[in-house]
C-alpha positions, 0 to 999 in steps of 0.5 A: 558488633562483637569482636572475637578475642585471640584463642577464643572459640569464635576464632577457632570456629572462623578458622575451621570455616575458612579451611572448609571453604578453601577445601570446597573451592579447590575441589570444585574450582572447575565448576566455579570457573564455568559458572563464573563464565556463564554469569559473565555472559548471561546478561546479554547472551551472545553480547560481551562487555567492553573493557573498563576505561580509565577516564570517568569523564567520558561516556561509558562505551556500549556493549558490543556484539562479538560478530560486530566486533569482528567487522573491525578486523582485517581478515576478509573471511572472518568478516564474511562469516560474521556478516552471515552469522549476523544475518542468521540471528533474525534480530530486527536491531541487527537488520538496522545495523547491517543497513547502516554498516553497508552505507559506511556508518560504522566507526572506530572511536579513538578515545583520549586514553588510546582505547579503540571503541566500535561505534556508529556515527551519525550525521556530520555537523559543525561545532565551534568551527570543527567537524563532529559527529554524534555517536551511537551504540552499534546494536540498537543505535542507542544514543551515547550521552554525557552524564547530563544527558546531552548528545556526545559528539567527537571530532572526525579526526578521532574516528576511523570509518569501517567501510565494507569493500565491494565484495562485502557489500554484496554479502551484506545486501544478501543478508539484509534481504534474508534477514528482512524476510526472516523478520517479515515471516513473523509479521502480524500482517498476512500480506507481509508474510506472503510477500516475504515467503515468495521472496525467499522462494524466488531467491532459491536458497536451500538454506531457507527451506527449514525456516519456511517449513517451520512457518508452514507448520504454524501458519494459519492464514490460507493465502500466506500458507499457500505462499509458503508452500509455493516458496518451498517447492520453488526452492526444491524444484532446483534440488539435485535429486530428480525425485524431489524436483518431480514432486516439487513440479507436481506440487507447483501445478497443484498450487496453480500460482503463476509465480512458479511458471518462470522456474518451470519454464527454465526446467523445460527450455532453460535460459540463454540469458542466465546460461541455464540448460534444460533439465536433463531428466525426462520425468522432471520435464514432463512434470514441469510441462504438466504443471505449466499447462495446469497453471495456464488453464487456471490462469485463464479462468482467473483472468476472466473473473478478474476482468469481469470485476474490473468491468463492473468496477469501471461501470460503477465509476462511470455510472456514479459520474453520469448519474448527476448528469443524467438528471441535469441533462436528461430531465432538465435539458441543460448541457452542463459542461461544468459537470466535471468541475463539480466532480472536482469540487467534491474531490477537493472537499474530501481533501479539505476534510482530510486535513481538518481531521489531521489538524483538529482530531486525534490520530485514531479518528482519521479512519472516519474522515472519509465517512464525513467527507461524503456528505460534505462533498455532496453539500458543497457541490450542491451549493455550487450547483445551486449558485450556478443555476440561480445565477446563470442557468435559469435565464437560458432554459430551452437554449441548449447551445448557450448553456453549453458555452456558459457552463464551459466557461464556468468550468474554466473559472472553477478550474482556475479558482482551484489552481489559485487556491490549492496549486496546479499540482495534484493533491494527496488524498489518503485512503483510510485503513479500511479502504486499503488493501483488498480480498483474495477470492481465489488464486489470481483474483484479488479485489481491492476494498476501495473498488468494492466500496465504490460499487456499493456506493454506486448501488446506494446512490442509484437506489436513493435517486430512484426513491427520490424521483419516483417515491417522493412528492418532490420527485413527482413535482420534478417529473411533472415540471420536466414533462410539462412546465406550463401545466405544472405552474398552473397547478401551483408548482413553483417551477423555479424552485424545482429547477434549482433543487433538481440542478443542485441534486445533480451537482451533489451527485457529481460531488459524491462521484468526485469524493469516490474518485479521490480514492482511486485516482489523482486529484487535481484541477483537471480531474473533471476533464478526464471524465466529462466525455465518458459521462455524456457518452453513458447518458446519451447511449442509455437514453436521455432522461432514463435512469434505467438506460443510464445504468445499462449503458454504464454496465455495457460500456465499462465491461466492454472497455475492460475486455477490449483493453487487452486486445487493442490497448487502453487508447485504441480500446476507447477509440473502438468503443467510441466508434461503436457508440456512434454506430449505435446512435445511428441505429437508435438515436434515442438510446437504449430506452427512448423517452416517451411523449417527448414529441408531444411536448414539443409540438 
């Protein structure tokens, strides 16, 4: 390194540089000061650094948002303004902070050097006989740690709780809901965005209109766009300008959403509970009446379409349950009261496969567990059916009442076995992601994916059963043994094996029905008892031994059930249907499609 000697040219140059630098600093002092302020707050935008602390053995205090710092003061108005400002940030970390602040997790930590630091306190615990809590940064709930990375605990005597009063908690709750909806408006899921938009609309806060209009301009999903548009007009329908209210009421009628009816009815009739008077403007009331009429007309068609789908869904479930019973009871003449328990075995097989996937497969493979569970449920229930037929049923053919009693006892044994193995409580069978949710066909008509899947599975099972019985050699042998056992044996057909195969196939179909039911209802030891009566009712009404009759009976009973439920209720609707079935069987004892030639076989 070179050093300048006194009086040298280097020294003179250095002095000139310093004089020039001081002149420039004085000239631009204001600009430099402003830049310094910008640089000071640039790293975290609206966040400010905590003061420097003298004790290096303690953790460095976290960065504190200025609005969060205001909550430690005593001025209620300033605290309220700070909470509202935090709610307008749209920051998920602020949402988490407000949720914790509302329940009293915000603390002031009094350090040994006397400084007061705003922190979040965790769950209380005991160390060395002293009550302590861990500390977290208020923004983001980041752990405050020692230099070695261990958690930092302080005594409860060294902290003061910053607890909002009742009035502030109401403000915090409002901001939490508002902030959550703001965040959810940008959620990747269109269903979440729809729910958030409708929640904002039903709250009726005019401050949400700019946010919703911004979302309206960029929203791509059809149904989320409809929800945002509805929310905007739900807020505008309470505007001070009558012209705005009229336009909003007309638009709500065009959108045809039933969520708008309560707000429109308040315009027409008011609300005694809320102390709201009917709208004083005649044009607004007329527009609201027209909108309600338009929504009600559309709702009638939507409810009719929804009822038709529900009837089809219930029919598919009934058909899937009765399909195996139609083979065992219709073709073999065995009254199998354990059919419901075979369905239960299929449902529990699905539960076991689910847990195998959770225990031994990666998380990404979980969505495929139900595909693997379907053949497993069929095989497991089929094996049980084979064991029942070989062990008991084969000794009781042509003795229907005895098969009824024996299979009823077998059903009780299976129920108790499941209770001892899995417990008496219902088990949780989760749906894979591709069976969760549903499709919105039109306003007011929503179709769940799991119901669509069951309809598709039922169609596949009916087609497979038909092809098995009428397009294969084994099916031909089954029908031959059913019609004339002695002649079939004379022709070399091993009737015992055919009986076992038929019973196992019917039991396997029951297992498939149980696997499907695990996606739409509870899975427990009593699962089969809830459906056995409906299964027999479908088989008998359709015609014993007739596949086409079983399909027709399931469609008729399922659809009729869903149309009668709104009129008579679920319980009385079933009673009414049972009465209709009894009357029908009095008229046609053999069902829709009576079997031909059955009388010749018995003579």
